[in-house]
C-alpha positions as CSV (number, residue, x, y, z in Angstrom):
1,X,6.8,41.3,-105.5
2,X,4.3,38.5,-104.7
3,X,0.6,40.2,-104.5
4,X,-1.6,39.3,-101.6
5,X,-5.1,37.9,-102.8
6,X,-6.9,41.0,-101.9
7,X,-4.6,43.3,-104.6
8,X,-5.0,40.2,-107.2
9,X,-8.5,40.6,-106.7
10,X,-8.7,44.4,-106.5
11,X,-6.6,44.0,-110.1
12,X,-9.2,42.0,-111.5
13,X,-11.9,44.8,-111.4
14,X,-13.4,46.5,-114.1
15,X,-12.3,49.8,-115.0
16,X,-15.2,51.6,-113.3
17,X,-15.2,49.8,-110.4
18,X,-11.4,51.0,-109.8
19,X,-12.7,54.3,-110.4
20,X,-15.5,54.1,-107.8
21,X,-13.2,52.9,-104.9
22,X,-10.5,55.7,-106.3
23,X,-13.3,58.2,-105.6
24,X,-14.0,56.9,-102.3
25,X,-10.1,57.7,-101.4
26,X,-9.9,61.2,-102.8
27,X,-11.2,62.5,-99.8
28,X,-9.2,60.8,-97.5
29,X,-5.6,61.1,-95.7
30,X,-4.2,57.6,-94.8
31,X,-7.1,55.4,-97.0
32,X,-6.1,53.9,-100.4
33,X,-8.6,52.5,-102.9
34,X,-8.1,48.9,-101.6
35,X,-9.2,50.0,-98.2
36,X,-12.6,50.6,-99.4
37,X,-12.6,47.4,-101.6
38,X,-11.9,45.4,-98.7
39,X,-15.1,46.3,-97.3
40,X,-16.8,43.9,-99.9
41,X,-17.3,40.7,-98.1
42,X,-14.2,38.0,-99.5
43,X,-16.5,35.4,-100.9
44,X,-17.6,38.1,-103.6
45,X,-14.4,39.8,-104.2
46,X,-12.6,37.4,-106.8
47,X,-15.6,38.0,-109.0
48,X,-16.5,41.5,-110.3
49,X,-20.1,40.5,-111.4
50,X,-20.7,39.4,-108.2
51,X,-18.6,42.6,-106.6
52,X,-21.2,44.7,-108.8
53,X,-24.6,42.8,-107.7
54,X,-23.3,44.0,-104.0
55,X,-22.7,47.4,-104.6
56,X,-25.1,48.3,-107.2
57,X,-28.0,45.5,-106.3
58,X,-29.5,43.4,-109.0
59,X,-34.0,43.6,-108.9
60,X,-34.0,40.0,-110.0
61,X,-31.8,38.7,-107.4
62,X,-33.0,41.2,-104.8
63,X,-30.1,42.7,-103.5
64,X,-29.5,46.0,-102.4
65,X,-28.0,49.0,-104.4
66,X,-25.5,50.3,-101.5
67,X,-23.5,53.7,-100.8
68,X,-20.9,54.5,-98.6
69,X,-22.1,55.2,-95.3
70,X,-20.0,57.1,-92.4
71,X,-20.0,55.5,-88.4
72,X,-19.6,59.3,-87.7
73,X,-21.4,61.6,-90.2
74,X,-19.0,63.7,-92.0
75,X,-21.5,66.6,-90.4
76,X,-20.4,65.2,-86.9
77,X,-16.4,65.7,-87.6
78,X,-16.6,62.2,-88.6
79,X,-13.5,61.3,-91.4
80,X,-13.7,59.5,-94.9
81,X,-11.1,57.2,-93.9
82,X,-12.1,53.3,-94.7
83,X,-11.8,52.7,-91.0
84,X,-15.0,55.0,-90.4
85,X,-17.5,53.8,-92.9
86,X,-19.2,50.6,-94.4
87,X,-21.4,49.6,-97.3
88,X,-25.0,50.1,-96.4
89,X,-28.5,50.0,-98.3
90,X,-28.5,53.4,-100.3
91,X,-32.1,54.2,-98.9
92,X,-31.2,53.8,-95.2
93,X,-28.0,55.7,-95.1
94,X,-29.9,58.3,-97.2
95,X,-32.8,58.4,-94.7
96,X,-30.2,58.6,-92.0
97,X,-29.1,62.3,-93.0
98,X,-26.6,64.0,-91.1
99,X,-26.9,61.6,-88.0
100,X,-24.2,59.3,-86.6
101,X,-24.9,55.3,-87.4
102,X,-25.8,53.7,-84.5
103,X,-24.7,50.2,-83.4
104,X,-27.9,48.7,-84.4
105,X,-27.7,49.8,-87.6
106,X,-24.4,48.5,-88.3
107,X,-25.4,45.2,-87.3
108,X,-28.5,45.5,-89.3
109,X,-26.7,46.2,-92.4
110,X,-24.3,43.9,-91.7
111,X,-26.9,41.2,-91.3
112,X,-28.1,42.3,-95.0
113,X,-25.3,41.7,-96.3
114,X,-24.7,38.4,-95.3
115,X,-27.8,37.8,-96.5
116,X,-27.1,39.5,-99.7
117,X,-23.8,38.0,-100.2
118,X,-25.5,34.2,-99.9
119,X,-27.9,35.3,-102.7
120,X,-25.1,36.2,-104.9
121,X,-22.9,32.8,-104.0
122,X,-26.4,30.9,-104.8
123,X,-27.0,32.4,-108.1
124,X,-23.6,32.4,-109.4
125,X,-23.6,28.6,-108.3
126,X,-26.9,27.9,-110.4
127,X,-25.7,29.8,-113.5
128,X,-22.5,27.5,-113.3
129,X,-24.5,24.3,-112.9
130,X,-27.2,25.4,-115.7
131,X,-23.7,26.0,-118.1
132,X,-22.0,22.8,-117.1
133,X,-25.5,21.0,-117.9
134,X,-25.7,23.2,-120.9
135,X,-22.3,22.1,-122.7
136,X,-23.1,18.6,-121.2
137,X,-26.6,18.1,-123.2
138,X,-24.6,20.1,-126.5
139,X,-22.0,17.6,-126.4
140,X,-24.8,14.8,-126.4
141,X,-27.0,16.5,-128.8
142,X,-24.1,17.0,-131.4
143,X,-23.1,13.9,-131.4
144,X,-26.4,12.6,-132.9
145,X,-26.5,9.2,-130.8
146,X,-28.5,10.0,-128.2
147,X,-31.8,11.2,-128.3
148,X,-34.0,13.8,-125.9
149,X,-35.8,10.6,-124.4
150,X,-32.7,9.5,-122.9
151,X,-31.1,12.9,-121.9
152,X,-33.9,14.7,-119.8
153,X,-33.8,11.3,-117.5
154,X,-30.1,11.6,-117.2
155,X,-30.0,15.5,-116.4
156,X,-33.2,15.2,-114.2
157,X,-31.6,12.0,-112.2
158,X,-28.2,13.3,-111.8
159,X,-29.6,16.9,-110.5
160,X,-31.8,14.8,-108.2
161,X,-29.2,12.3,-107.0
162,X,-27.2,15.6,-106.3
163,X,-29.4,17.2,-104.3
164,X,-30.2,14.1,-101.9
165,X,-26.6,13.8,-101.6
166,X,-25.7,17.4,-100.4
167,X,-28.0,16.7,-97.5
168,X,-25.8,14.2,-96.0
169,X,-21.9,14.5,-94.2
170,X,-20.2,10.9,-95.0
171,X,-19.4,10.0,-98.4
172,X,-21.7,6.8,-97.6
173,X,-24.4,8.3,-97.5
174,X,-24.0,10.4,-100.0
175,X,-23.4,7.6,-102.3
176,X,-25.9,5.4,-101.0
177,X,-29.1,8.0,-100.6
178,X,-27.8,10.2,-103.6
179,X,-27.4,7.0,-105.9
180,X,-31.1,5.3,-104.9
181,X,-32.8,9.1,-105.6
182,X,-31.0,9.5,-109.1
183,X,-32.1,5.8,-110.0
184,X,-35.6,6.5,-108.9
185,X,-35.8,9.8,-110.4
186,X,-34.5,8.3,-114.1
187,X,-37.1,5.7,-113.3
188,X,-39.8,8.3,-113.5
189,X,-38.6,10.7,-115.8
190,X,-38.7,7.7,-118.5
191,X,-42.7,7.6,-117.9
192,X,-44.8,9.8,-120.4
193,X,-45.9,11.6,-117.1
194,X,-42.4,12.1,-116.2
195,X,-41.7,13.5,-119.7
196,X,-44.1,15.6,-119.4
197,X,-43.3,17.0,-116.1
198,X,-39.7,17.7,-116.8
199,X,-40.6,19.2,-120.7
200,X,-42.7,21.6,-118.6
201,X,-40.4,22.6,-115.7
202,X,-37.3,23.1,-118.2
203,X,-39.4,25.1,-120.5
204,X,-40.4,27.4,-117.4
205,X,-36.6,27.7,-116.1
206,X,-35.3,28.3,-119.5
207,X,-37.8,31.3,-120.2
208,X,-37.3,32.5,-116.5
209,X,-33.6,32.8,-116.9
210,X,-33.9,34.3,-120.4
211,X,-35.9,37.0,-118.7
212,X,-33.5,37.9,-116.3
213,X,-30.4,38.1,-118.7
214,X,-32.8,40.4,-120.8
215,X,-33.4,42.1,-118.2
216,X,-29.7,42.8,-117.0
217,X,-28.9,43.7,-120.6
218,X,-31.4,46.2,-120.9
219,X,-30.4,48.2,-117.6
220,X,-27.0,47.8,-117.9
């Protein structure tokens, strides 16, 4: 039997996440846990960490801590089925009380969901990029044949080239303008002033990222 993408993503969830969706489904008659999981944005489902940031929020990222909200409230006869609910900012859901959710509130929840999804994806991409650069730097420094005076301009030039290239759509423009940006950045970072700038920036990013990781570890 071949599993669907949704089913594969559900299988890869953490035990506590599966327990949560099973809890949501326990009071329904026709819905399965995976039906509630399907309400999580598709772009996040494949990574349990991103699912966690979406459902329980992340203060560092500014994403909301979410509750399961009923469109038609239980007090007004609404069911616990998956098609009568969605994930919504916890504070908004709990302040509504026994009232039904209005179309405007559903729309606002959708907008916030899209914004949080974009934030989570951007954060994951930044972590991946930093990890990749870290591995590259580790490999270079392990060899011991290249000094940090050379590494910083190479890394900075590569990042600058990527940022500029991402602004264009055609391959010709990406390569052309990306190469120009890389060359100019490498040239600047080879100067004493450039090395001071990159040293300060890298130090700031390392400290900031370290603070986030420590905060997450303490709160988990």
